[in-house]
C-alpha positions in Angstrom: 0.0 0.0 0.0 1.4 3.4 -1.0 0.6 6.0 1.6 1.8 9.6 1.7 2.2 12.4 4.2 0.1 15.6 3.9 -0.3 19.0 5.5 -3.5 18.5 7.4 -6.0 21.2 8.0 -7.1 20.6 11.6 -8.9 22.4 14.4 -7.1 24.5 16.9 -6.9 22.3 20.0 -9.0 24.7 22.2 -11.8 24.7 19.5 -11.7 21.1 18.5 -14.6 19.9 20.6 -16.8 22.5 18.9 -15.6 21.7 15.4 -15.4 17.9 15.2 -18.6 16.1 14.2 -20.0 12.7 13.3 -19.7 11.4 9.7 -22.2 13.1 7.4 -23.9 9.8 6.4 -25.0 8.5 9.8 -27.2 11.4 10.7 -30.8 12.0 9.8 -31.8 15.5 8.6 -33.6 16.2 11.9 -30.5 15.2 13.9 -28.2 17.3 11.8 -30.3 20.4 12.3 -30.5 19.8 16.1 -26.7 19.3 16.3 -25.8 22.2 14.1 -28.3 24.6 15.7 -26.4 27.4 17.5 -23.1 25.6 16.6 -21.5 27.9 14.0 -18.1 26.1 14.3 -19.5 22.6 13.8 -18.0 20.9 10.8 -21.6 19.8 9.9 -22.0 23.3 8.5 -19.5 22.1 5.8 -20.4 18.4 5.4 -24.1 18.9 5.5 -24.5 22.5 4.3 -28.2 22.2 3.7 -28.7 22.9 7.5 -28.0 26.5 6.6 -31.2 26.7 4.5 -34.9 26.2 5.2 -36.0 22.5 5.4 -37.6 22.6 2.0 -34.3 23.6 0.3 -33.1 21.1 -2.3 -29.9 19.7 -0.7 -28.3 19.3 -4.2 -28.8 22.8 -5.4 -25.7 24.8 -6.5 -26.0 27.3 -3.7 -25.8 24.6 -1.0 -22.3 23.6 -2.2 -21.3 27.3 -2.4 -22.4 27.7 1.2 -20.3 24.7 2.2 -17.2 26.4 0.7 -18.0 29.7 2.4 -18.3 27.9 5.7 -15.0 26.1 5.3 -13.1 29.2 4.2 -14.6 31.1 7.2 -13.2 28.5 9.6 -9.8 28.9 8.0 -9.9 32.7 7.9 -11.0 32.9 11.5 -8.1 30.7 12.6 -10.4 27.9 13.8 -8.8 25.5 11.3 -5.0 25.6 11.0 -2.8 24.0 8.4 0.3 22.1 9.5 3.5 23.7 8.3 5.1 20.5 7.1 3.7 17.2 5.7 3.3 14.3 8.1 1.5 11.0 8.6 -0.7 11.0 11.7 -1.7 8.3 14.2 -5.4 8.4 15.1 -6.8 6.6 18.1 -10.5 5.9 18.9 -11.6 4.8 22.4 -15.0 3.9 23.5 -15.5 2.1 26.9 -12.9 -0.6 27.0 -12.4 -0.7 23.2 -9.3 0.9 21.7 -8.2 1.0 18.1 -5.2 2.9 16.7 -4.7 3.6 13.1 -2.5 5.6 10.7 -4.0 8.6 8.9 -2.5 9.1 5.5 -3.1 10.1 1.9 -4.1 7.1 -0.2 -4.0 6.9 -4.0 -7.2 6.9 -6.0 -5.6 4.5 -8.5 -5.1 2.0 -5.7 -8.8 2.2 -5.2 -9.6 2.0 -8.9 -7.3 -1.0 -9.5 -8.5 -3.0 -6.5 -5.6 -2.6 -4.0 -8.1 -0.7 -1.8 -10.8 -3.3 -1.8 -14.6 -2.6 -1.3 -17.4 -4.8 0.0 -20.4 -2.6 -0.7 -22.1 -1.1 -3.7 -22.6 2.7 -4.0 -25.5 4.8 -5.0 -25.0 7.3 -7.9 -26.8 10.1 -6.2 -24.6 9.9 -3.1 -21.4 9.6 -5.2 -22.4 12.7 -7.2 -23.2 14.7 -4.0 -19.8 14.0 -2.4 -18.0 14.5 -5.7 -19.5 17.9 -6.1 -18.6 18.8 -2.5 -15.0 17.8 -3.0 -14.7 19.8 -6.2 -16.4 22.9 -4.7 -14.4 22.8 -1.5 -11.2 21.6 -3.2 -10.9 19.4 -0.1 -11.7 15.9 1.3 -13.7 16.6 4.5 -14.1 13.1 5.9 -11.5 10.2 6.0 -12.2 6.8 4.7 -12.1 4.1 7.4 -9.7 1.3 6.2 -8.5 -1.9 7.6 -5.6 -4.2 6.9 -4.3 -7.5 8.1 -2.0 -7.0 11.1 1.7 -6.3 10.7 3.7 -6.3 13.9 6.4 -4.0 12.4 3.8 -1.3 11.9 2.4 -1.8 15.4 5.9 -1.2 16.8 6.4 2.1 14.9 2.9 3.3 16.0 3.7 2.5 19.6 6.7 4.8 19.5 4.6 7.6 18.2 1.8 7.3 20.7 4.3 7.5 23.5 4.7 11.1 22.6 2.4 14.1 23.1 -0.8 14.2 21.0 -1.7 17.3 19.0 -5.4 17.0 19.8 -7.6 15.0 22.1 -11.3 15.4 22.5 -14.3 13.6 24.1 -17.0 13.6 21.5 -20.7 12.7 21.6 -21.5 9.0 22.1 -18.7 8.6 24.6 -15.9 8.3 22.0 -12.5 9.8 22.7 -10.5 10.9 19.6 -6.8 11.4 19.9 -4.3 12.4 17.1 -0.5 12.4 17.1 1.8 13.7 14.3 4.1 10.9 13.1 6.7 13.6 12.2 10.1 12.0 11.6 8.6 8.5 11.9 6.5 9.2 8.8 9.0 7.8 6.4 9.4 4.6 8.3 5.7 4.1 8.5 5.2 4.7 4.8 8.0 2.3 3.9 6.4 -0.4 6.2 3.0 -0.1 4.5 4.7 -0.1 1.0 6.6 -3.3 1.8 4.3 -5.2 4.1 0.7 -4.3 3.3 -0.3 -5.5 -0.2 -3.9 -4.4 0.1 -6.4 -2.8 2.5 -10.1 -2.9 2.8 -12.8 -0.2 3.1 -14.8 -0.5 6.3 -16.7 2.7 6.2 -16.6 5.3 3.5 -17.4 3.6 0.2 -19.1 6.7 -1.2 -16.2 9.0 0.0 -13.7 6.8 -1.8 -15.7 6.6 -5.0 -16.3 10.3 -5.0 -12.5 11.0 -4.5 -11.8 8.9 -7.7 -14.5 10.8 -9.6 -13.3 14.2 -8.5 -9.7 13.2 -9.3 -10.7 12.2 -12.9 -12.3 15.6 -13.3 -9.2 17.3 -12.0 -6.0 18.4 -13.6 -4.3 15.7 -15.6 -7.3 13.4 -15.0 -6.2 13.0 -11.4 -2.8 11.5 -12.2 -0.9 14.2 -10.3 -0.9 15.2 -6.6 -2.9 16.3 -4.7 -6.0 15.4 -6.8 -4.9 11.8 -6.9 -5.1 11.4 -3.2 -7.7 11.2 -0.4 -7.4 10.7 3.4 -7.8 7.2 4.9 -7.2 5.9 8.4 -5.8 2.4 8.3 -6.5 0.2 11.3 -5.2 -3.3 12.0 -8.0 -5.8 11.5 -7.6 -7.3 15.0 -8.6 -3.9 16.5 -11.7 -3.3 14.4 -15.1 -3.8 15.9 -18.3 -4.6 14.0 -21.7 -4.5 15.7 -24.7 -6.3 14.3 -27.4 -4.7 12.1 -30.8 -6.1 13.2 -34.0 -6.0 11.1 -37.5 -4.9 12.1 -40.4 -5.5 9.7 -42.8 -2.6 9.7 -45.3 -4.8 7.8 -45.4 -8.1 6.0 -45.9 -6.6 2.5 -49.5 -7.8 2.4 -48.9 -11.3 3.8 -50.9 -12.8 6.7 -49.1 -13.1 10.0 -50.1 -16.7 10.7 -49.1 -17.9 7.2 -45.8 -15.9 7.5 -44.9 -17.8 10.8 -45.9 -21.0 9.1 -43.5 -20.3 6.2 -40.7 -19.7 8.8 -41.4 -23.1 10.4 -41.0 -24.7 7.0 -37.8 -22.9 6.1 -35.8 -22.9 9.4 -35.3 -25.1 12.4 -37.3 -23.2 15.0 -36.9 -23.3 18.7 -39.2 -21.3 21.1 -37.3 -19.5 23.8 -38.2 -18.2 27.3 -36.2 -15.0 26.8 -34.0 -13.1 24.4 -31.6 -15.3 22.3 -27.9 -15.6 22.7 -26.6 -14.2 19.4 -24.4 -16.7 17.6 -23.3 -17.2 14.1 -25.7 -19.5 12.2 -28.6 -18.6 14.5 -31.1 -15.7 14.1 -33.4 -14.4 16.9 -37.0 -13.7 16.0 -39.4 -11.8 18.2 -43.0 -12.2 17.0 -46.5 -12.7 18.6 -45.0 -11.9 22.0 -42.3 -14.6 22.0 -38.7 -15.0 21.1 -37.7 -17.9 18.8 -34.3 -19.0 17.5 -34.0 -19.8 13.8 -31.2 -22.0 12.5 -30.6 -24.3 9.5 -29.2 -27.7 9.0 -27.0 -27.2 6.0 -23.6 -25.6 6.5 -22.4 -22.2 5.2 -22.3 -21.7 1.5 -19.0 -21.7 -0.4 -19.8 -18.1 -1.6 -18.7 -15.7 1.1 -21.7 -13.5 0.6 -24.3 -16.3 0.7 -22.6 -17.7 3.8 -23.6 -14.6 5.8 -26.5 -14.8 8.2 -28.0 -11.7 6.7 -27.9 -13.4 3.3 -29.6 -16.5 4.6 -32.4 -14.4 6.1 -32.7 -12.5 2.8 -32.6 -15.6 0.5 -34.7 -18.0 2.6 -37.4 -15.5 3.9 -37.4 -11.9 2.8 -37.1 -12.5 -0.9 -39.2 -15.7 -1.5 -41.9 -15.2 1.1 -42.2 -11.4 1.4 -41.0 -10.3 -2.0 -38.4 -8.0 -0.5 -35.1 -7.5 -2.2 -32.4 -4.9 -2.4 -33.2 -1.3 -1.8 -36.9 -2.0 -2.3 -36.9 -3.6 1.1 -36.2 -0.2 2.7 -39.9 0.7 2.5 -40.8 -2.3 4.8 -37.7 -2.8 6.9 -36.1 -0.7 9.7 -32.4 -1.4 10.4 -31.4 -1.2 14.0 -27.7 -1.0 14.9 -26.1 -3.0 17.6 -25.7 0.2 19.6 -29.2 -0.8 20.7 -29.7 -4.1 22.5 -32.3 -6.7 21.6 -34.6 -5.1 24.1 -35.1 -2.3 21.6 -36.3 -4.9 19.1 -38.8 -6.3 21.5 -40.0 -2.8 22.4 -40.6 -2.0 18.8 -42.8 -5.0 18.3 -44.7 -4.5 21.6 -45.6 -0.9 20.9 -46.6 -1.5 17.2 -43.7 0.1 15.4 -42.9 -3.4 14.0 -44.7 -6.6 13.4 -41.7 -8.7 14.1 -37.9 -8.3 14.6 -34.8 -10.3 13.7 -31.8 -10.2 16.0 -28.6 -10.8 14.0 -25.1 -11.9 15.1 -22.5 -9.5 13.7 -20.4 -10.4 10.7 -16.6 -10.5 11.4 -13.8 -8.5 9.9 -12.6 -11.8 8.3 -16.1 -12.0 6.6 -15.7 -8.5 5.2 -12.2 -9.2 3.8 -13.3 -12.5 2.3 -16.2 -10.9 0.5 -13.9 -8.1 -0.8 -11.2 -10.5 -1.8 -13.8 -12.4 -3.9 -15.0 -9.2 -5.5 -18.4 -9.6 -3.9 -20.8 -7.1 -2.4 -22.4 -7.6 1.0 -26.2 -7.1 1.4 -27.1 -3.5 2.4 -26.9 -2.8 6.1 -24.8 -5.8 6.9 -22.1 -4.0 9.1 -22.0 -1.2 11.6 -18.4 -0.3 12.4 -18.1 1.2 15.9 -16.7 3.6 16.9 -16.8 6.0 13.9 -14.2 8.4 12.6 -14.9 12.0 13.1 -15.2 14.7 10.4 -13.3 18.0 10.7 -10.3 16.5 12.5 -8.0 15.9 9.6 -8.9 17.6 6.3 -6.9 17.2 3.1 -7.0 20.1 0.7 -6.1 20.0 -3.0 -4.9 23.6 -3.1 
């Protein structure tokens, strides 16, 4: 993997807690407005600039992107965002509760993404790609890093450990109980870059598929079709796979797409091995919890996992054995009938949704593993939508890469 130092644009330490925000794509419009209200320094003003307009504003109108640029330039002109004087790699640590993961923030190459050395496991939506591409081109900056992972390399761990022994350049406690800490690698940047070049043949996108795809599109529209720096680069944070945590993505059915509840349960009995439970299930691979008609059930299947790494996933089994053939739900069309509940919420939330009528039934899923993600990506496959929730998330506004 080829990685490069860059002169990060980052918040002044005493302003960082007011600047740094959640990734643009995990917040609903109402949440964005609430968080951005009376927060003129929040980087949401840049990544979700529609919050500066009335709710009825078209979020893809030209003036929205112009406003994003105005907000970014204002943060720079007011000294809220400062540019490092010399290029560097950075070490970025996320801590939540007892979980700690420490990665290397660096510029990655768009051609490594295009040619498959930065591997993907999700599809992208054209409208979202276009939105982020326009934002990059208008701002002349990449506002949010791509969350990447790679198979562990002890030599890289050792270098990172020498860097985190020093003084961080910023440390904040953000919403959701996540602590974000950044160190400059400074004179260790060369050793880190060499180690990645020699020892990491490929890395994998965890979060940020649309950001990576948009970086490639923006580069191809840039000078020399994106073949020269800095257009040919975007910021990624590379974490060793052993430290990455994936939470489950549960499913709640708002309705049965016109099917009768009794016949639906009968179809489940004919397609799965069903065991009634006295309480919530223990989530295990190859077993799906179902809460319906006031009771928990455990669904399993006799045959072993499929050879195809996508079809071997529990979420694929649920989709192909039940949602698609029985309910006629497939792909994005399922979104009108399914609510996806992240593992940030326990199975008690699923039960509550059924009991209060927000859902007719709920499916509790075991999380996929990082090895699953890498196997799908290595095979060139795409995981079903809403298969993974990587937690904790990277922040936006902490390390910005400009193409000026």
